[in-house]
ROMI-566771 format. One record per residue (C-alpha): residue number from 1; y, x, z. Coordinates in steps of 0.1 Angstrom, whole numbers, plus 5000, padded with zeros to 4 digits. Example, Ala and Ser with C-alpha at 12.3 -4.5 7.8 and 13.67 -1.06 7.14 Angstrom:
% ROMI-566771
1:4955:5123:5078
2:4989:5137:5071
END
This chain:
% ROMI-566771
1:6664:3181:5903
2:6677:3213:5889
3:6642:3225:5880
4:6635:3191:5862
5:6668:3195:5842
6:6658:3230:5832
7:6623:3218:5820
8:6638:3190:5800
9:6663:3213:5784
10:6635:3237:5774
11:6616:3207:5758
12:6647:3197:5739
13:6651:3233:5725
14:6614:3234:5715
15:6618:3201:5696
16:6650:3213:5679
17:6632:3245:5667
18:6602:3224:5654
19:6627:3202:5635
20:6644:3232:5619
21:6611:3247:5610
22:6601:3215:5593
23:6633:3214:5572
24:6627:3250:5563
25:6592:3242:5551
26:6605:3213:5530
27:6631:3235:5514
28:6604:3262:5507
29:6582:3235:5491
30:6611:3223:5469
31:6618:3259:5458
32:6581:3264:5451
33:6580:3232:5431
34:6609:3242:5410
35:6593:3276:5404
36:6560:3260:5394
37:6578:3236:5371
38:6596:3265:5354
39:6563:3285:5350
40:6546:3255:5337
41:6574:3248:5312
42:6571:3284:5299
43:6534:3282:5296
44:6536:3248:5280
45:6559:3260:5253
46:6538:3290:5246
47:6506:3271:5243
48:6520:3238:5230
49:6508:3244:5194
50:6474:3259:5203
51:6464:3238:5233
52:6480:3204:5229
53:6450:3186:5241
54:6445:3209:5270
55:6482:3207:5279
56:6478:3169:5283
57:6448:3174:5306
58:6466:3201:5327
59:6498:3179:5328
60:6476:3151:5342
61:6462:3176:5368
62:6497:3187:5377
63:6509:3151:5382
64:6480:3146:5405
65:6489:3177:5425
66:6525:3167:5425
67:6516:3133:5438
68:6496:3149:5466
69:6526:3172:5474
70:6549:3142:5474
71:6526:3124:5497
72:6525:3154:5521
73:6563:3156:5519
74:6566:3119:5528
75:6543:3124:5557
76:6563:3154:5568
77:6595:3134:5565
78:6579:3106:5586
79:6568:3131:5612
80:6603:3145:5613
81:6616:3110:5619
82:6591:3106:5647
83:6603:3139:5662
84:6639:3127:5660
85:6629:3095:5678
86:6612:3116:5705
87:6642:3138:5708
88:6665:3108:5712
89:6642:3093:5739
90:6641:3127:5756
91:6679:3129:5755
92:6682:3094:5770
93:6657:3102:5797
94:6676:3134:5806
95:6709:3115:5808
96:6692:3090:5832
97:6677:3118:5853
98:6711:3135:5854
99:6727:3103:5866
100:6700:3100:5893
101:6707:3136:5903
102:6744:3128:5907
103:6735:3098:5929
104:6712:3120:5950
105:6740:3145:5954
106:6764:3118:5965
107:6739:3106:5990
108:6734:3141:6003
109:6771:3145:6008
110:6772:3113:6028
111:6743:3126:6050
112:6760:3159:6054
113:6791:3141:6067
114:6768:3122:6092
115:6753:3155:6102
116:6788:3169:6109
117:6794:3139:6132
118:6761:3146:6149
119:6771:3183:6154
120:6803:3171:6171
121:6782:3149:6195
122:6759:3178:6201
123:6788:3200:6210
124:6800:3174:6235
125:6764:3172:6250
126:6763:3210:6253
127:6796:3209:6272
128:6781:3183:6296
129:6750:3205:6299
130:6771:3235:6307
131:6789:3215:6334
132:6755:3205:6349
133:6743:3242:6348
134:6774:3253:6366
135:6767:3226:6392
136:6732:3238:6398
137:6744:3274:6399
138:6767:3264:6427
139:6740:3245:6445
140:6716:3275:6441
141:6742:3298:6458
142:6747:3272:6486
143:6709:3268:6491
144:6704:3305:6488
145:6729:3311:6515
146:6711:3287:6537
147:6678:3304:6530
148:6693:3338:6538
149:6706:3324:6571
150:6671:3310:6578
151:6655:3344:6571
152:6680:3362:6594
153:6670:3336:6621
154:6634:3343:6614
155:6639:3380:6617
156:6656:3375:6651
157:6627:3353:6662
158:6603:3379:6649
159:6620:3406:6669
160:6616:3384:6700
161:6580:3378:6692
162:6575:3415:6687
163:6590:3421:6722
164:6568:3395:6737
165:6539:3411:6718
166:6547:3445:6733
167:6551:3429:6767
168:6517:3412:6764
169:6501:3445:6755
170:6518:3461:6785
171:6503:3434:6807
172:6469:3440:6791
173:6472:3477:6798
174:6480:3469:6835
175:6450:3446:6836
176:6429:3474:6822
177:6441:3497:6850
178:6432:3470:6875
179:6398:3465:6858
180:6391:3502:6860
181:6400:3502:6896
182:6377:3473:6902
183:6349:3490:6884
184:6354:3521:6905
185:6345:3501:6936
186:6309:3498:6945
187:6294:3466:6931
188:6280:3443:6957
189:6250:3435:6935
190:6234:3453:6906
191:6242:3439:6872
192:6211:3430:6853
193:6226:3418:6821
194:6244:3442:6798
195:6276:3430:6781
196:6270:3422:6744
197:6279:3451:6720
198:6303:3446:6691
199:6273:3446:6668
200:6255:3419:6688
201:6287:3398:6689
202:6290:3401:6651
203:6254:3390:6646
204:6259:3361:6670
205:6289:3350:6649
206:6269:3352:6617
207:6240:3334:6632
208:6263:3305:6642
209:6271:3300:6605
210:6235:3295:6595
211:6238:3257:6597
212:6264:3259:6569
213:6240:3276:6545
214:6223:3254:6519
215:6188:3268:6516
216:6177:3241:6491
217:6191:3261:6462
218:6174:3295:6469
219:6146:3287:6493
220:6137:3296:6529
221:6115:3324:6542
222:6102:3337:6575
223:6104:3371:6592
224:6067:3377:6583
225:6077:3377:6546
226:6105:3402:6552
227:6113:3426:6523
228:6133:3458:6527
229:6167:3445:6517
230:6182:3479:6521
231:6167:3487:6487
232:6195:3466:6472
233:6225:3488:6465
234:6253:3477:6488
235:6231:3465:6517
236:6229:3489:6546
237:6211:3485:6580
238:6238:3464:6596
239:6242:3441:6566
240:6204:3436:6565
241:6206:3425:6601
242:6233:3400:6593
243:6213:3386:6564
244:6182:3383:6587
245:6204:3365:6612
246:6209:3338:6585
247:6171:3337:6579
248:6175:3355:6546
249:6145:3380:6545
250:6133:3383:6509
251:6143:3395:6474
252:6131:3361:6462
253:6158:3343:6481
254:6186:3366:6469
255:6173:3365:6433
256:6177:3327:6434
257:6214:3328:6446
258:6238:3307:6425
259:6275:3315:6424
260:6283:3291:6453
261:6254:3306:6473
262:6269:3341:6468
263:6303:3329:6480
264:6288:3311:6510
265:6267:3340:6522
266:6295:3365:6514
267:6317:3345:6538
268:6290:3340:6564
269:6282:3378:6568
270:6319:3386:6569
271:6317:3409:6539
272:6344:3420:6515
273:6354:3389:6494
274:6334:3388:6461
275:6314:3420:6471
276:6279:3404:6466
277:6289:3395:6429
278:6305:3429:6422
279:6274:3448:6436
280:6251:3425:6415
281:6227:3417:6444
282:6211:3389:6424
283:6203:3412:6394
284:6190:3439:6417
285:6169:3414:6437
286:6153:3400:6406
287:6143:3435:6395
288:6128:3443:6429
289:6110:3410:6431
290:6095:3416:6397
291:6087:3452:6404
292:6113:3465:6380
293:6141:3480:6401
294:6175:3481:6383
295:6186:3515:6373
296:6224:3520:6377
297:6241:3544:6354
298:6261:3571:6371
299:6298:3565:6365
300:6316:3594:6350
301:6343:3608:6372
302:6377:3597:6360
303:6404:3623:6353
304:6425:3631:6384
305:6456:3616:6368
306:6440:3582:6360
307:6419:3578:6391
308:6430:3550:6414
309:6411:3534:6442
310:6414:3499:6456
311:6434:3506:6488
312:6430:3469:6498
313:6395:3478:6510
314:6414:3492:6540
315:6419:3464:6565
316:6456:3458:6571
317:6466:3468:6535
318:6474:3439:6511
319:6487:3440:6474
320:6523:3446:6484
321:6516:3475:6508
322:6492:3489:6482
323:6521:3489:6457
324:6544:3507:6482
325:6517:3534:6488
326:6512:3538:6451
327:6549:3544:6446
328:6548:3570:6474
329:6520:3588:6454
330:6490:3575:6474
331:6465:3562:6448
332:6431:3571:6463
333:6412:3566:6496
334:6409:3604:6499
335:6447:3609:6496
336:6453:3581:6521
337:6428:3597:6546
338:6447:3630:6543
339:6482:3614:6547
340:6498:3616:6582
341:6503:3584:6600
342:6540:3592:6605
343:6545:3594:6567
344:6528:3561:6561
345:6549:3545:6588
346:6580:3559:6571
347:6570:3542:6538
348:6567:3509:6557
349:6600:3514:6575
350:6618:3522:6543
351:6605:3490:6527
352:6623:3468:6553
353:6616:3448:6584
354:6589:3427:6567
355:6567:3458:6567
356:6578:3475:6599
357:6555:3453:6620
358:6524:3468:6604
359:6504:3495:6623
360:6488:3521:6600
361:6471:3540:6628
362:6436:3532:6616
363:6442:3534:6579
364:6434:3571:6573
365:6401:3568:6592
366:6391:3537:6572
367:6401:3554:6540
368:6380:3584:6550
369:6349:3562:6553
370:6356:3546:6519
371:6362:3580:6502
372:6329:3592:6515
373:6311:3560:6504
374:6301:3553:6540
375:6305:3515:6536
376:6283:3506:6566
377:6303:3528:6589
378:6335:3513:6575
379:6322:3478:6580
380:6311:3485:6616
381:6345:3502:6623
382:6364:3472:6609
383:6344:3448:6632
384:6363:3464:6660
385:6397:3458:6644
386:6420:3429:6643
387:6441:3428:6612
388:6437:3466:6609
389:6447:3472:6645
390:6424:3484:6673
391:6416:3456:6696
END
């Protein structure tokens, strides 16, 4: 409304200036008329005797011109009247708008009063909310106390479980002694069948999962069609045996893997989660199938300060323990392989009872295989482990 008032005021000032300019023009015309009359009077007197006839003609011309000027003057006067009417209307409109503005201001004051009342109600609501927050804070402290009590109970139970665990291992050791003694006695009959090796046991486990593999998506193959799957980077001799145990023999089959097939086979061969995708078996298999092996670019060695290996490749190390080792300055497989077991155990002990139950005995050896890029050896070694512990 203030902007509209300013615009109306400017229009009023412009009209006033136009009116004053018109009055000035009329005054100038009148002065010019008087000057022309005086000039004409002088000329008329000088030429009265010589140009009587011509004077009459010129007088007639002047009357015509005077009539035209009078007409223009009348028109200007009428226009001035019109401008005055417009000015009066503008002034009336401005007064109406100013009245509307006052009414709007009064309405805004009433709304502001309503808003003040709303603020009072809001403050009351905030007070109630604060009371409710305090209630939940008290409840949280109470519940937290219960949880802490439950955790302490769990820790006691865990200690008992650990004692039973140690006792069980003691009994196993005793059984091993008895077994050794039994083996020392001459066997009544020669044993024809050799016990299955760890590798054979692993292959049997993989073979048992063959029924869960959906061959419809990537096709079947026979041993007679067998390709050298070890040409795929990431597949060693033992992994190739595992794939063959699933009746996967060719580049064609691996090249046809979809995402779900990669996950299914990855799980069946007991490989590192997501490793088939990360090593790009499908892309490599397509190249080998088409006679265009994939060339991998050699990765530039990272600067010592920024190098960091995935310590979770070591069985028994999860994200939390990896974080603890990183804080202790262990960021690489090589560093872990060179770290004394006693120092690793100290890192776990310092982190609390939750981590003290972990056994890091095999971690340096696993890390050594990883640092040397001996993934097949690492995988075979891990087959003999249970949660990172020696079975």
